[in-house]
C-alpha positions, 0 to 999 in steps of 0.5 A: 499499499502506497503512503499518502502524498504529503500535504502541501504547505505554502511559505510566504516570506516578507521583506521588512523595510518598505514592505511590512513597515516604514521605520523612518530612516532608523536603520540608516541613522543607526549605521551612520552613528555606528560608523561615526563612533568607529571611524570619525566619519560623519554621514558615511551612508548619505550617498549609499543606496541601502534599500533591498541589500543585505545588512552585511553588504551595507555594513561593508559599503559604509566602512568603505565609504568612511575609510576608502578600503574594503573591510574584513569580516571581523571589522564588519561584525564590529560595525554590526554590534555597534549598529545594534546598540544604536538601532533601538533608540533610532526606532523609538525616535521614529515612532515618537516623531511620527516617522514610523508606520505600517504599510497599508493593509499589511496588518489586516492581510497578516491576520487573515493569512495567520488563520489559514491552514497550511500557510507558514509566514516568515521573514525574508529580509536583508536585515540581521535578525535582531535588527529586523525584530527591533524594527518590527517591535512597535508594529506588533507584527513580530508574533506572526513570524516564527522563522526567516532568512536574514542578512546575518545569514548571507551577503546574498539575498537569494541565499538567505531566502533559501535558508528561510525555506530550509528552516520552514522545512525543518519545522515541518519534519514529522508532520507529513507536509511538504514545501515545494518551490512553486508554493514559496512566495517572496514578497518585497518592495524593491527589484532586488527582492524580486530578482533574489526570489527568482534566482532562488527559484520561488514565486515573487510578489512586488508591492509598491509600499516602499522605496522603489519607483512603481515603473522600476518595480514593474520592470523587474517583472514579479509574478504579481504586482500590487500597490499595497496589501489592501485588496485582500481577495486579490492576494488570496487569489494570487496565493491560491488561498481563495475558497471556491464557491460550490457550483449550484446543482442544475435545475434548482433555482434559488428561491426569492421572496 
Protein backbone atom coordinates (compact mmCIF):
# COMPACT_ATOMS: atom_id res chain seq x y z
CA UNK A 1 0.00 0.00 0.00
CA UNK A 2 1.40 3.38 -1.05
CA UNK A 3 1.92 6.12 1.51
CA UNK A 4 -0.47 9.05 1.21
CA UNK A 5 1.11 12.07 -0.52
CA UNK A 6 2.42 14.75 1.83
CA UNK A 7 0.08 17.70 2.34
CA UNK A 8 1.41 20.78 0.61
CA UNK A 9 2.35 23.90 2.53
CA UNK A 10 2.69 27.46 1.28
CA UNK A 11 5.60 29.53 2.60
CA UNK A 12 5.22 33.30 2.43
CA UNK A 13 8.40 35.28 3.07
CA UNK A 14 8.06 39.02 3.70
CA UNK A 15 10.72 41.67 3.43
CA UNK A 16 10.74 44.17 6.34
CA UNK A 17 11.77 47.71 5.32
CA UNK A 18 9.26 49.26 2.95
CA UNK A 19 7.19 46.08 2.82
CA UNK A 20 5.92 45.51 6.35
CA UNK A 21 6.92 48.84 7.90
CA UNK A 22 8.49 52.19 7.10
CA UNK A 23 10.89 52.83 9.99
CA UNK A 24 11.60 56.47 9.20
CA UNK A 25 15.24 55.98 8.25
CA UNK A 26 16.11 54.40 11.61
CA UNK A 27 18.48 51.85 10.07
CA UNK A 28 20.43 54.42 8.07
CA UNK A 29 20.70 56.74 11.07
CA UNK A 30 21.90 53.91 13.34
CA UNK A 31 24.53 52.85 10.82
CA UNK A 32 25.72 56.43 10.39
CA UNK A 33 26.13 56.77 14.16
CA UNK A 34 27.97 53.46 14.42
CA UNK A 35 30.39 54.38 11.64
CA UNK A 36 31.01 57.82 13.13
CA UNK A 37 31.77 56.30 16.53
CA UNK A 38 34.20 53.78 15.01
CA UNK A 39 35.86 55.85 12.28
CA UNK A 40 35.07 59.52 12.98
CA UNK A 41 33.33 59.94 9.62
CA UNK A 42 29.99 61.78 9.63
CA UNK A 43 27.25 60.94 7.11
CA UNK A 44 29.07 57.95 5.67
CA UNK A 45 25.74 56.46 4.50
CA UNK A 46 24.40 59.67 2.99
CA UNK A 47 25.19 58.69 -0.59
CA UNK A 48 24.67 54.93 -0.23
CA UNK A 49 21.63 53.12 -1.62
CA UNK A 50 20.79 50.70 1.19
CA UNK A 51 17.35 49.56 0.04
CA UNK A 52 16.98 45.89 -0.88
CA UNK A 53 20.54 44.93 0.13
CA UNK A 54 21.68 42.78 3.01
CA UNK A 55 22.93 44.43 6.19
CA UNK A 56 26.29 42.69 5.85
CA UNK A 57 26.72 44.30 2.44
CA UNK A 58 25.56 47.68 3.73
CA UNK A 59 27.95 47.47 6.70
CA UNK A 60 30.80 46.73 4.29
CA UNK A 61 29.88 49.61 1.97
CA UNK A 62 29.56 52.02 4.90
CA UNK A 63 33.08 51.16 6.12
CA UNK A 64 34.41 51.58 2.60
CA UNK A 65 32.70 54.99 2.33
CA UNK A 66 34.29 56.04 5.64
CA UNK A 67 37.79 54.64 5.12
CA UNK A 68 38.27 54.00 1.40
CA UNK A 69 39.08 50.32 1.94
CA UNK A 70 37.21 47.01 1.90
CA UNK A 71 36.75 45.64 5.44
CA UNK A 72 37.21 42.04 6.54
CA UNK A 73 34.53 40.01 8.25
CA UNK A 74 35.76 40.77 11.81
CA UNK A 75 35.50 44.49 11.10
CA UNK A 76 32.02 44.05 9.60
CA UNK A 77 31.00 42.16 12.73
CA UNK A 78 32.20 45.08 14.86
CA UNK A 79 30.08 47.51 12.83
CA UNK A 80 27.18 45.07 13.24
CA UNK A 81 27.48 45.19 17.03
CA UNK A 82 27.71 48.98 17.12
CA UNK A 83 24.74 49.31 14.76
CA UNK A 84 22.55 47.22 17.08
CA UNK A 85 23.52 49.47 20.00
CA UNK A 86 22.00 52.47 18.22
CA UNK A 87 19.05 50.93 16.39
CA UNK A 88 16.54 50.69 19.29
CA UNK A 89 16.83 54.39 20.12
CA UNK A 90 16.55 55.35 16.44
CA UNK A 91 13.39 53.25 16.02
CA UNK A 92 11.94 54.74 19.22
CA UNK A 93 12.73 58.22 17.89
CA UNK A 94 10.98 57.45 14.60
CA UNK A 95 7.87 56.31 16.49
CA UNK A 96 7.92 59.35 18.77
CA UNK A 97 8.29 61.76 15.84
CA UNK A 98 5.62 60.09 13.69
CA UNK A 99 8.06 58.79 11.07
CA UNK A 100 7.30 55.12 11.76
CA UNK A 101 4.28 53.45 10.16
CA UNK A 102 2.87 50.15 8.97
CA UNK A 103 2.46 49.69 5.25
CA UNK A 104 -1.11 49.96 3.99
CA UNK A 105 -3.25 46.89 4.61
CA UNK A 106 -0.47 44.62 5.86
CA UNK A 107 -1.81 44.08 9.39
CA UNK A 108 -5.22 43.01 8.07
CA UNK A 109 -3.69 40.66 5.48
CA UNK A 110 -1.41 39.01 8.04
CA UNK A 111 -4.33 38.48 10.40
CA UNK A 112 -6.19 36.71 7.60
CA UNK A 113 -3.21 34.64 6.46
CA UNK A 114 -2.43 33.54 10.02
CA UNK A 115 -5.82 31.80 10.11
CA UNK A 116 -5.16 29.79 6.93
CA UNK A 117 -4.24 26.16 7.46
CA UNK A 118 -1.13 25.06 5.61
CA UNK A 119 0.42 28.55 5.44
CA UNK A 120 3.74 29.44 7.07
CA UNK A 121 4.56 33.12 7.49
CA UNK A 122 8.25 34.02 7.62
CA UNK A 123 10.67 36.87 7.02
CA UNK A 124 12.93 37.12 4.01
CA UNK A 125 14.90 40.26 4.77
CA UNK A 126 18.34 41.75 4.34
CA UNK A 127 18.20 42.87 7.97
CA UNK A 128 20.21 40.91 10.51
CA UNK A 129 17.68 39.03 12.64
CA UNK A 130 17.98 41.15 15.78
CA UNK A 131 17.72 44.30 13.67
CA UNK A 132 14.60 43.01 11.92
CA UNK A 133 12.94 42.24 15.26
CA UNK A 134 13.84 45.67 16.65
CA UNK A 135 12.33 47.40 13.60
CA UNK A 136 9.14 45.33 13.80
CA UNK A 137 8.64 45.65 17.56
CA UNK A 138 6.49 48.84 17.53
CA UNK A 139 4.29 47.40 14.79
CA UNK A 140 3.10 44.39 16.78
CA UNK A 141 3.86 42.13 13.80
CA UNK A 142 6.75 40.11 15.24
CA UNK A 143 4.44 37.40 16.52
CA UNK A 144 3.37 36.43 13.02
CA UNK A 145 6.89 35.37 12.04
CA UNK A 146 8.47 32.43 13.86
CA UNK A 147 11.29 31.91 11.35
CA UNK A 148 13.00 33.54 8.41
CA UNK A 149 16.11 34.19 6.38
CA UNK A 150 18.15 37.20 7.43
CA UNK A 151 21.01 39.44 6.38
CA UNK A 152 23.10 37.74 9.05
CA UNK A 153 22.81 34.47 7.08
CA UNK A 154 24.51 35.69 3.90
CA UNK A 155 25.69 38.67 1.88
CA UNK A 156 23.36 37.44 -0.89
CA UNK A 157 19.58 37.71 -0.75
CA UNK A 158 18.86 34.59 -2.79
CA UNK A 159 20.95 32.54 -0.33
CA UNK A 160 19.14 33.89 2.74
CA UNK A 161 15.77 33.16 1.11
CA UNK A 162 16.81 29.55 0.56
CA UNK A 163 17.92 29.44 4.21
CA UNK A 164 14.46 30.58 5.29
CA UNK A 165 12.84 27.77 3.30
CA UNK A 166 15.25 25.26 4.85
CA UNK A 167 14.08 26.44 8.27
CA UNK A 168 10.45 26.12 7.20
CA UNK A 169 11.03 22.56 6.04
CA UNK A 170 12.84 21.70 9.27
CA UNK A 171 9.90 22.99 11.30
CA UNK A 172 7.62 20.57 9.44
CA UNK A 173 9.69 17.41 9.98
CA UNK A 174 7.48 14.56 11.07
CA UNK A 175 4.24 16.36 10.24
CA UNK A 176 3.63 14.80 6.82
CA UNK A 177 3.83 18.07 4.94
CA UNK A 178 5.99 19.21 2.05
CA UNK A 179 7.26 22.58 0.83
CA UNK A 180 7.70 22.89 -2.93
CA UNK A 181 9.45 25.78 -4.65
CA UNK A 182 6.31 26.78 -6.57
CA UNK A 183 4.50 27.22 -3.25
CA UNK A 184 7.08 29.69 -1.86
CA UNK A 185 6.25 33.37 -2.35
CA UNK A 186 8.78 36.19 -1.87
CA UNK A 187 7.05 39.48 -1.06
CA UNK A 188 9.08 42.69 -1.26
CA UNK A 189 9.13 46.32 -2.34
CA UNK A 190 12.30 46.51 -4.46
CA UNK A 191 13.54 44.95 -7.71
CA UNK A 192 16.31 43.34 -5.65
CA UNK A 193 13.65 41.39 -3.70
CA UNK A 194 12.11 40.22 -6.96
CA UNK A 195 15.45 39.30 -8.52
CA UNK A 196 16.55 37.37 -5.44
CA UNK A 197 13.30 35.44 -5.28
CA UNK A 198 13.56 34.51 -8.94
CA UNK A 199 17.21 33.45 -8.55
CA UNK A 200 16.22 31.24 -5.62
CA UNK A 201 13.57 29.57 -7.79
CA UNK A 202 10.51 30.93 -5.95
CA UNK A 203 7.40 32.93 -6.87
CA UNK A 204 7.56 36.70 -6.43
CA UNK A 205 5.19 39.51 -5.50
CA UNK A 206 6.28 43.13 -5.86
CA UNK A 207 4.46 45.61 -3.66
CA UNK A 208 4.62 49.38 -4.14
CA UNK A 209 4.71 50.33 -0.46
CA UNK A 210 8.38 51.13 -0.17
CA UNK A 211 11.45 52.70 -1.68
CA UNK A 212 11.32 51.86 -5.39
CA UNK A 213 9.47 53.69 -8.11
CA UNK A 214 6.43 51.90 -9.53
CA UNK A 215 7.84 51.68 -13.07
CA UNK A 216 11.14 50.34 -11.74
CA UNK A 217 9.35 47.70 -9.68
CA UNK A 218 7.13 46.70 -12.61
CA UNK A 219 10.18 46.42 -14.88
CA UNK A 220 11.62 43.74 -12.59
CA UNK A 221 8.70 41.52 -13.73
CA UNK A 222 7.45 39.92 -10.52
CA UNK A 223 4.86 37.18 -10.89
CA UNK A 224 2.34 39.56 -9.28
CA UNK A 225 2.37 43.30 -8.65
CA UNK A 226 0.30 45.29 -6.14
CA UNK A 227 0.18 48.88 -4.98
CA UNK A 228 -0.27 47.73 -1.37
CA UNK A 229 -1.89 44.99 0.73
CA UNK A 230 -5.44 46.32 0.95
CA UNK A 231 -7.13 44.16 -1.70
CA UNK A 232 -7.12 40.99 0.40
CA UNK A 233 -9.24 38.96 -2.05
CA UNK A 234 -6.71 39.65 -4.80
CA UNK A 235 -3.85 38.52 -2.58
CA UNK A 236 -5.70 35.33 -1.65
CA UNK A 237 -6.25 34.59 -5.35
CA UNK A 238 -2.57 35.06 -6.13
CA UNK A 239 -1.53 32.84 -3.25
CA UNK A 240 -4.03 30.14 -4.20
CA UNK A 241 -5.98 30.57 -0.97
CA UNK A 242 -9.33 31.84 -2.24
CA UNK A 243 -12.09 29.39 -1.39
CA UNK A 244 -14.14 28.43 -4.42
CA UNK A 245 -17.91 28.51 -4.10
CA UNK A 246 -19.49 25.13 -4.82
CA UNK A 247 -21.47 25.05 -8.07
CA UNK A 248 -25.26 25.05 -7.65
CA UNK A 249 -26.96 21.85 -8.98
CA UNK A 250 -28.60 22.37 -12.36
CA UNK A 251 -32.35 22.77 -12.46
CA UNK A 252 -32.62 24.18 -8.94
CA UNK A 253 -33.07 27.90 -8.88
CA UNK A 254 -32.51 29.93 -5.78
CA UNK A 255 -35.79 30.89 -4.16
CA UNK A 256 -36.56 34.53 -3.57
CA UNK A 257 -39.29 36.12 -1.56
